[in-house]
Steps between C-alpha positions, in 0.01 A plus 500: 500500500516868398788578259639835417700490173814718447282752326351606821152403411206670676379377841208257468260483791310221351811274535526581861140423552560161324767434753264573796236277341760213454633533858165558664535206733816635638341833551200357648693277742718800612177715553323223684799420734568875611137579515436203739807579700403854556152406597605234743770719659247782529240309670732306737693816591436665842279832476703809560355834607638844434441794737594851393569817706506832293731773616592846363859611462582863437849614428577762760819552705522590867289823514643792707208740532446647151833410356659169383853381497460427118482830314465366138211296356621142431485373146271220366783248526567606847136445592513139331818407692360646823174293470677183400730542801179516722368185343807318585510638857144363550639143448826568682610316815456824705136545417412124530681494843230766619240280356633189681497676830149640446376152423687359792611208302758404753218399737275391211737290283225301334289804390637474149469125455794262546792584732694804396820357627463158334806420280416402144530130421839424317291317236273807430575774242561747785741260678672424170537872430645572834752225469621613169543865623688380814728295267584791264532747785187710453307373779454701825823526704506307814488738800496439872188690549169393327233742435171353650278711269668389167280197428185716550631776276548245223157368546352850470708584202392177323127596508557876455440706173530872459311647194475872425161629383545646137487888471474549872706515823318189626667169581342176572670275747366140462573178690381151392405225749265200504312664796325827383507643852882458540562642156311828594670515847846464344441759227382754754797424718754560214330825416505617854870384521584707203323801650692454841827451292442833326420686824808373685714582194371858493585537865849378441539732199375789699735426784806448257402812319501705829840360605637571151377857516654569844838350386477674158423845661797470747733395215384797276557742777860374543549530135363853473721619778804341344421661161467847652833476664673365181334785300640772735854345477485488125400866472783612725756273325420641163444858620136513374322821601140479410376804305851657427764239406351417161464876396864594595643214317296558186575872510875461533494257205298736282749794576789284420333377168434864403872616559624195316283586207632853498856376520448271203374799299794719592739211423333465154537886444870499597564207269337677213687830584829308497423321171397840347805688599728205381336473161474876414770709330689725746416823309137397514466451873272723685770604738723595225227698313413687823860571627580891485878432423414286203263757373758778525773288329261402224422882446864572477564230259222615286637866500861374424365305210318789355798718534732238351268459191492892433881525530557201300311652218652839538864417578543142400625196681856601528439838660627528861173628631328203360746275654444664833126479488538127393718421795251665736217307344680171545571566858138599571374180337744290703393669827137437410546129442685462830214672684242281336692176579540618858130574549391167327720306732362677804145418374578140469664468839198672648250258330706211604508608860124555510451146354703339763337696774149400371599134463622478873169651619296260294695195645458629857131553452464142339650342807286710733195379293592145516541522882171678538323243284629221716408664819150564355465135404601369835263750659215365262581133597507591864172676475341211303611251767379736769154525340477122455586448859243763596234327284587160665455671834162638390384165392607332813312769694190463290506119548558544865194744529285253308606201709426713815155578375427135406627393850248743669211374267594135602482600868173668449377195295600268781324717759198519292494140411505475120300194441487499118509142361500362151347158560140428569286186518214538266330159526585225745480139380196299573472127477444414135214278385620419146783239442803677359665193364485251348302665202353187365357634181812701432719201575309266268505760232869549545552118505290470162709774347837351625396167354392656183837684460697190604293276245544763221867532574540126520307452178727755317807340634396146430411613144842662441675199652300272269717456193263322278302598184128522577321748271487594121684811578790302658534312168501817305734694733739226596519261194408769242289232311146525369242315721322233292261385765436480861360184643324523853583249770277204491213474753250238570151588368248540776169326443164526664474483884614150617675392181864451482709740283593388156872445451666464170863437376635859403702326206171428308266767650440651165333170383324398821389840627469722197309775686758540785726813516802286430361369180395858395851606582649222278282605220623853548858370481403299178379823353820689594724218365326497168554871462870497641685451168452744199350353179374166628436309831800296625494149370717371775606643827672406831354533851736522779558665852795616705455244789319171560153525637398812315238327277671476159338164426162606618518811270641300212209242528220754550628723213494194279146417613394869434651481143322167439165649613541735212460201264870484422729197506753541776799283591653514850865388515621405851878614448568485877719190487588524862169515690224470239128534602298539192431141458356475862276809450350390168513125582712346231788265492858627540692186385583675167544881409747764445798318636405195276516724188819674605679166557438370153131444419410659157121457497306756704159349442531229779615771744191726464210391722153634511375624836150515653480860384369544158760623243778487760782258442807428705863381442612376836859551638570145473757309712716739703845510325821549688605802275192718436697812409706314249205345331310853495815667355538231229384544130240230572298743706513779236396227251200412746382864506542561124324171416197596728499845340504348134245230562209755510290250697493731805420856507693563813790314688566582853822370671492467886860550622688479839560804724753761366725536807537130554628380161596635155217294329237781479763719294573207265139452437393868488732605240364218260142640529338810395463646856515419876228568758650564848288387795538702827321377812358799695656532843744215438744597228762758629583798300863390471386155364281671244780719376734217480259289306425785252875566462568131439237476220637812337855392507392175335334691212146379591203727407299573826132567399419606855417387851215329674435589857366184665323435819413867572295574815196703427631780728799532286295582195513871401209717390530416134477124561197525731306254283698209641412610852139523410495160333695349804247645742213393289634154487539478876132558549240209503357462145136450418417218261422641152693659216775630729562143642547327167843341463653420163422853349800642318611851441726609219 
């Protein structure tokens, strides 16, 4: 079985090929069964003929002279949807009803074969389906009136197929029937039924269109009249005078805006004048400087000051004239200040009054501007609404005029008889000569392919369900053990024609059939065992298996024979104290042996028996004791192993032990020897058993030299082991007398 380790190893096609080779009988059976079934059903089936009528379907609406109701070119998706709709219409009840009437099936009920109104048997698939649908509520509802054409429509639909011709507007309408003449007649009837259906539909559409036009024109006329009256009422309500109202409102608003701007400028000037008068010294005011009284007073003060200085110099300060001039000077100065203060106060009052007047005017104009702006906005909204209503009225009038024109064109089209049609019959169906189905060659090929797929799938499934170890790759990947050897399954050797096949006991095949593939495999095992330990070949080793029946005794005996054929002295110790077999295989007595030594006998010589194989001796198991595990775990067994190792009489000592998973004996034996050989039977030992056996030996501190894959089928042998397949195939062929037929030859 194919294994994929955790490291994601690469996919191995050769392993899958080996699966197919191993399961070839399953694959062959599936292929044979499905191919024969397909052939039988094809040759026994009733021949069915297929007749085809070809029609052309162009996408065109109801034509009105040179115009069409559809103004825009449809998209590709619209075309696809439209044609798919037509294909469904061809198989609809409406079209098939036309075909039933044309075929006159009511008067010819047996034209299509069995009675159309026959109810399906309750034991047939159709009857069972109808029963299920009626139970779940999806069946046809019971009505008081039964359509007499319904059974015929179902029959026509059952044999009908509609297929568009690629890259064209052609459609093939086909009908299948055992009678080729009936198939052609029905196909033509369905095509003409579709043609009749489209003509009737166009007539209905044209009538419905005309009625719609008349109704729509009258409705639009009423809407246009209502809109005109509503527009006039709106203009009167909002005092809209076309051509003047907008100019007067805008002109008034512009005039007020201009006056308001001037008032704001005047207010700013008055505020600046008032601020200037208030912040300027009185004697520096323009009104003071330009006043003639102030000028005259200033001249008098200047003259008095000059006179005062002259007399002061001439007469002195105490002189009466000087005092008189000084009094006049003080009086003039006081009068001058009074005049300046009076003029400044008058200037401030005048500037304040001008500011207040300008502010009142600005406020009045601001209010007028707000009112004018509001009136202009209302006038604009009214005008916009008026224009919108006018546009709606114009659109209604345009639509009305267009519909009136279409209505006139439709009347002219009806008078002229516009006969444009988008469905044409290109080729009528003729009775076919070639059988449509069953397609015998295709069915047989499909049956073959189906059987091949089922067989391959079943083979892979069976392989993955199979949980046994079968190949060297399984030993490496699952058990992580080196493969010491691989022994093919024993087969009888075929002789010349008429002679019986030669059979041999597999336990001694290395001695009796040294040229057989199994003997060659044991010699390969011998070489691998001799090289399994570093420094020197193992002096003693244990042969065991995971379960009974895997060939551990056969392997132990043949390995001992192969070592003896090298000219070495070999001792085989049957340490299976529960079910010993070595004495039967080699033909010696079993009354004394290992159990005898373990229970008290100190001399080994009486226990060692020579077998019929040169240089191969055996210590049998002896009488079966009641406590084998206790004896093997005793110091006496360790003494037995050590004694055999020290004697030096034997080059190799091989211990045959019980199965690992049954008892603990192999672990007790294996830890006393230099190594353990684990026998795995191909296709028999499960992966779990192999892992448990390996773990048990490792936990018992036994040294595992490797594994031997026993009873391997030739198809399980990978490419690198193809020699065994070659040898097995060669052995199965009749041999000629001569050198190749000599028995007794030995290979090392």
